[in-house]
N, C-alpha and C positions, 0 to 999 in steps of 0.2 A: 793419853795416851801417847808420848811420841812412838813413832814407827819404830827405833831401834829398841825401845822398852817392849814392844810388842814383838815382835821376832825372838828376842830372850825368852818373853814368857809361853812360846811357843814351843812344842816339842819337836823334835830334830825328825822326828819320823813320819814321811809322808809320800803319798802312793801318788803316782801317775799313771793312769789308763785313759784308753780310749773306749770310749760309749758306745758302741755299735749300733744301738737300739735309737739314737736319736735323731728324728727323720729332718729336723729345719725347714718344717713347712712353712713357717711365717718368718723365715730368717732371710731379708734380700739384702742388708746391706754389705760393702765389701770389708768393713773392718772386723777385727776380731771384737767380740762381745763376750765380757765376764758377768756370769751369775755367781755370788756368794750366798750359799745357802748354811746360816748358823742355827744350831739345834740344840736343845738338851732335853732330858728324859730322866722320869724319876727324883725330881728336884723334892718331894715328900716335906712341901713346907719350909723348908731351910732358907732361912731370910738373912740370919746372921753367919758371918765367917765362924768358921770353928776355930777356937782357941789357941796359943801357943802350946798346951797341954795336952790337945787333942792326937796324941800319937802320930801316924802316919798322916792324917788328913791338918795336922797341925797348921793354923793362919791359910788355909783353903776355902772357897768357896765365898757367899755370901753376896745376895744382889746389888748390893752398891757398887761392887768390882765387875760383876757382871755386865752391867749397866755400863762401865766405862769402856770395858774392851768393844762391847758392841758399841757403842757410840765412835770410839775409835775405827773400826770397820767398816763402818758406814761411812767415815769421810772420808776411808780410803777406796771405798768402791757403792756409790748410791743403790745400786743396784744387788741390794742385800734383801734377802729375808731369812726372818727369826722364826723357828718351829717347834715344837715339844711333841715328845710322843707320849706322855700321860704319866700318871701317877704324880700328881701336880700335888692334891693334898695328901697328908696324914705323916706325922712323924717328929714334928715338935709343938710346944703348946700353943702356938700362933695359931693352928689347926684347931687344937681344942676350945680355945676362947672365941678366934672370929670364925669358924666355920667355912673356912675358904675364903672370905671375903678380901684379906687382905693380899692373899696369891694372886688373887684376878686382878687386883687392882694395881698391884706392881707389876704383874706382866703386860697389864694395859698400857702403864707408864713408860717399860720398855720397848712397846710397841711390834710385842708378838704378833705374826702374820695367821698363824693357824695353829691349832694344838689337837691332838685326839684324847683320847678318853681311856683311863686306867682304869684297875681293878679297884685301886684304893679311892678313887675320885668318887666310888657310893658307900665312903663309909660314914658318911653321915645319911645314907638312903639318897634315893634317888630323889626326893623331894628336896633333900638338903643341897644338891649338887646345884638342881634347877633354882632354886632360893638364890643361889649367888650367880648366875646368869647376868642380869644386870649390870654385876660390875666386870664382865669381861669384854672391854672393847677389841675382840680378836673373834674370828669363827673355830667352830667345833666342825671335825670332820669324822664320819666314822661310817663303813659301808657295809659292814657288818654286824650292827648291833641296831637291828630295827627298834625303833621307840613309839611305835606307832598306836600304840594302847597305853600311853603314858603320858607324864605331865611334861615330858623331854622332847616329843612331838613337834617338828617343824623348827625346833632349837638346834641340832644335828643335823647337817648335810652329808650326804656320801664323799662329794669331792668338792675341792673349789678351786678355780683358775683364776690367778695373775698374771700379770704381763709386766715384765721387768725390760724397758730398752728393747720392746719389740719382739721380745721373745717368751712364749707362752708358757706358762706353768701350770702343771696340772698336778693337785695334792689330794690324795685319797688316803682315811684312814682304816685300821685294822684293831680290834681287841680281842683279848683273850678269853676262851671259854670264861665265864664268871660261877658256874654251878662247881661247886666244891670250894671255891675262891672267895665268894660272897653269899651273905643268906640271902636266900629268896625274897624276904620279905624289904632287904635293901635294894634289889633291883628291880622286883614287881614283874611287870611286865615284858620285860625287856626280852628280846629274842633274840639268839646269837643263832649267824647264821656261817656256812662254812669259808672260811678266811680264802684259800686260794681261789674256790670258784667267786667271789665276790673281787677277789685280787684281778683274775683272768677277764670280768666283765668290767671293771672301773679304769682299767688300764687300756683295753682295748677302745674303750668309750673315750678317754681322755687322747689317746693316739690316733686313733682311725676317725672317728666321730668330731671329735673338738679339736683334731689337729694341731694339740701340745710339741712343740719343741723338747720338752724334758718333763718325766713323770716321776713323781715322788710318793713312794709309799710310807705314812707314818706310822708305824709300828708297836702294838704292845702287846705280840706276843710271845717275846723273848728270843734271844740270838740263835741257841742250839741246843738240843738234848740230846746229848750222846747216849745217855742210860736211857730214854726214852724216846726212839727213833719216828713212832708213831705220831708223839704230839706237833702241832705245825711249829713251825720258828721262823727266823726271818732266813736261815740258809737254805731250809727245804722251800720257803715262799722262791726265793730268786730262782732256782735250780727246775720249779714248777711252772714258771712265768714267762712272758717273752717281752713285754711292753715297759714293763718298768727298769728305772735309770738307776735311781737310788733310795735304798729301803735305809728310814733313818728306826732306829730300835730303842725298845725299853722292856722293860719287867723284869728282865734277868741282870737287873747292875754290872751289866759286862762292860768291863772300861777296853777299850780297843784303842791303841795309840796312833791307827791311824784306820782309813776304810778297809774291810776286806774285801777282795775281787772275787765275784763270784760269777759261772759260767750257766745260763740260763737255758731254757728248754731249746733254744736254737742256735747256741754256741756262741754268745754275745755275753758282752761283759757286766754284770751288777754290782752297783757298791753296794756294801752292806755298813753300817756304822752304828756305835750305839758309844756311851760316853759316860759309864758308868751310872753314878749317883748322887742325889744331896747338892747338886750345881757345881760340884769340887770342880768340873771341866767344861767348859764351852766346844762342842764338835764345830768345825768348819771344812765345808768341801766346796772347791770352785769349780767351775765349768766355763771353760773357752770353746765359744762357739766361733768359728772360721769356716768363709764360704767354700764350697770345693772339698773339705775335709773332714775327716771325722773328729766329733766333739773330744775334746781332751778336759781332764779333771784331776784335780789333785785334792789331799786332804789331811789334815791334820787333827789334833785334840789340844786345845789351847790349856793349860793350868790357870785358874780364876785365882 
């Protein structure tokens, strides 16, 4: 896809913010470096595009179209990561028939880097999820699901560190409470841990111990619960923590035309983004690292 076409397919809304939490521990070059984060959430086994008669979703989505977009953006900036915030499974006959094999194989072909786990990824039980792991050529992260006494033990890590153009990027995952959403027989001995406590631990480890320049949370907690403020959401998570730079969300199918800029517990900016569901949009956030200056970012949701 040519650059002009790509620009036309991007939404006009962008956000420009200084992200004050970035430490630049490993950043020594004199030139500006650009890291592009692409992301999806709640794709729910939607492989094909919507048809021309599908109402407001007409002619949107589809893995092949997403692949073309991702390829064009990687050609523009090789320092690009592709992430998913969970609920990969359940929603079309592809999942009913193949059990998740097709979803993981296609994500592997698109060269996803990291994904977290959503509640619907247990819809064939934890054994069904485990059976599809060999088809995933990417890593799963979840810091608040303890899989120690399950078949998923060792197959999901709390966090993953990637390096692009000398920039050290730490990515950790958080999942929604499974009780009440998923039958106990489906997730078995998976233990749910407090997401804010785990986020504080993980972000501190990534920022201070691991020396990451950019800390990203892949969250399947949900964007915001105005009628149930006691529930942990991406917004409440951003406010309660201090070392996260970007929260990529899922679960509530919230479409944001541009990332929300929230203020963390020490008064610095955190970006929160989520791009609806079903692969209709591809999220994009660019970070610009320049020595001696605050890190800048801008973001947009791209129509697929």
